[in-house]
C-alpha positions in Angstrom: -4.8 13.7 -10.0 -8.2 15.4 -10.3 -8.3 18.7 -8.6 -11.7 19.8 -7.4 -13.1 21.9 -4.6 -14.0 19.7 -1.8 -17.1 20.6 0.1 -17.8 19.5 3.7 -20.9 17.4 4.3 -22.5 16.2 7.4 -21.8 12.6 8.0 -24.8 10.7 9.4 -22.8 8.3 11.6 -25.1 7.5 14.4 -24.8 3.7 13.8 -21.1 4.0 14.2 -21.4 6.1 17.3 -23.9 3.8 18.8 -21.6 0.8 18.3 -18.6 2.7 19.6 -20.0 4.7 22.5 -23.4 3.3 23.3 -26.8 4.8 22.5 -26.9 7.3 25.4 -23.4 8.8 24.8 -23.8 8.7 21.1 -26.8 11.0 21.2 -24.8 13.6 23.0 -21.9 13.6 20.4 -22.0 16.1 17.5 -22.5 14.8 14.0 -19.1 15.0 12.2 -18.5 17.4 9.3 -15.6 16.1 7.3 -14.5 16.8 3.7 -14.8 13.7 1.5 -11.1 13.4 0.8 -10.3 13.5 4.5 -13.1 11.1 5.3 -11.7 8.5 2.9 -8.3 8.6 4.8 -9.8 8.7 8.3 -12.4 6.0 7.8 -13.0 4.4 4.4 -16.0 2.5 6.1 -17.7 5.8 7.0 -17.0 7.1 3.5 -18.8 4.1 2.0 -21.7 4.6 4.5 -21.9 8.2 3.4 -21.9 7.2 -0.3 -24.7 4.8 0.4 -26.7 7.5 2.1 -26.1 9.9 -0.8 -27.0 7.3 -3.3 -30.3 6.7 -1.6 -30.9 10.5 -1.7 -30.1 10.5 -5.5 -27.0 12.7 -5.1 -25.0 11.0 -7.8 -22.3 13.7 -8.2 -21.4 13.5 -4.5 -21.4 9.7 -4.7 -19.1 9.9 -7.7 -16.7 12.2 -5.7 -16.5 9.8 -2.8 -16.0 6.8 -5.0 -13.3 8.7 -7.0 -11.5 9.6 -3.7 -11.7 6.1 -2.5 -10.3 4.8 -5.7 -7.4 7.3 -5.6 -6.7 6.4 -2.0 -6.7 2.7 -2.7 -4.4 3.2 -5.7 -1.9 5.2 -3.5 -2.0 2.4 -0.9 -1.3 -0.3 -3.4 1.6 1.7 -4.9 3.1 2.2 -1.4 2.7 -1.5 -0.7 4.5 -2.5 -4.0 7.3 0.0 -3.2 7.7 -1.5 0.2 7.7 -5.1 -1.1 10.2 -4.2 -3.9 12.5 -2.6 -1.3 12.3 -5.8 0.9 12.8 -8.0 -2.1 15.9 -6.2 -3.3 17.3 -5.9 0.2 17.2 -9.7 0.8 18.7 -10.4 -2.6 21.6 -8.0 -1.9 22.2 -9.7 1.4 22.0 -13.1 -0.3 24.6 -12.1 -2.8 26.9 -10.3 -0.3 26.7 -12.7 2.6 26.4 -16.3 1.3 27.6 -17.6 4.7 24.5 -16.1 6.4 21.9 -17.3 4.0 18.8 -18.6 5.8 15.4 -20.0 5.3 13.9 -16.7 6.5 15.7 -14.9 3.6 14.3 -17.4 1.1 10.8 -16.9 2.6 11.2 -13.1 2.5 12.2 -13.2 -1.1 9.3 -15.5 -2.1 6.7 -13.7 -0.1 7.8 -10.2 -1.4 7.4 -11.6 -4.9 4.0 -13.0 -4.1 2.8 -9.7 -2.5 4.0 -7.7 -5.6 2.1 -10.2 -7.9 -1.0 -9.9 -5.8 -0.9 -6.1 -5.9 -0.4 -6.3 -9.7 -3.5 -8.5 -10.0 -5.5 -6.0 -8.1 -4.2 -3.0 -10.1 -2.8 -3.8 -13.5 -1.2 -0.4 -13.7 1.4 -1.7 -11.2 3.0 -4.0 -13.7 6.5 -3.7 -15.3 6.3 0.0 -16.3 5.5 1.1 -12.8 8.2 -1.2 -11.3 10.8 0.1 -13.8 9.8 3.7 -12.8 10.6 3.1 -9.1 13.5 0.6 -9.7 16.5 2.9 -9.1 15.0 4.5 -6.0 14.1 1.2 -4.5 17.5 -0.2 -5.3 19.3 2.7 -3.6 17.1 2.5 -0.6 17.5 -1.3 -0.3 21.3 -0.9 -0.7 21.4 1.6 2.1 19.3 -0.7 4.3 21.6 -3.6 3.4 24.6 -1.5 4.4 23.1 -0.7 7.8 22.1 -4.4 8.4 25.4 -5.8 7.2 27.7 -3.2 8.7 29.5 -2.8 5.5 28.9 -1.3 2.0 27.5 -3.9 -0.4 29.7 -4.5 -3.4 26.7 -4.8 -5.7 26.4 -2.0 -8.4 23.1 -3.2 -9.8 20.6 -6.0 -10.0 18.8 -7.2 -13.1 15.1 -7.8 -13.5 15.9 -11.5 -13.9 17.9 -11.6 -10.6 15.1 -9.9 -8.8 12.0 -11.6 -10.3 13.1 -14.9 -11.9 16.2 -16.3 -10.3 15.6 -19.0 -7.8 16.9 -18.5 -4.2 16.9 -21.6 -2.2 19.1 -23.4 0.4 18.4 -26.8 -1.3 20.1 -28.3 -4.4 17.0 -30.0 -5.8 
C-alpha cells in the first residue's frame, strides 16, 4: 500500500447538494472538506466529480492521488467480495457432504452462483485468481466450517476440501 500524506481539499459539490437538498438549502450548506482517501470511501461518485474538476484545472498529481485511492478501494472491495463468496461456496459444500438428506435446489443454486461471482470478480481483477484463493483458503475453510456447525447444530466431520471439490465437482439433484 502506498503511504502518502493526504491533504484536505475543498470539494465543489454544489450539483450534488442541489439535487439532494434543493437550490435554496444547498446554498446555505458549507462546502465539504474531506481528505481524498476518506472521500473515496464516503462517496466514490463525489471523488470522481472532484477528479474531473482537478483534471480541468490541470492538477494532475491530485487527480492521480484520487484515482490511485479509488483503485485501491475497488481492489479491497473485490477481495472482500471474493472472500465472502468463497466462504458461502465452502459452507454449502460442507453442508452438502454432511447432510445429504437435506440437499436442496437452493444449495445447488448457492454453489453455482458463488462460483459465478468468484469468476466474475476474477475477470474484473486478474490478481484474484488461484494464488489469491490459495492464500485465503484455510481461513475461509475454517470460517465456513464454523458457520456450518452453527447451521447444522453439530460439528462437521470434514477435515478438508480439495480445489476440485470446491471448483470443479458437479453438485446437482438430478442424475442426468
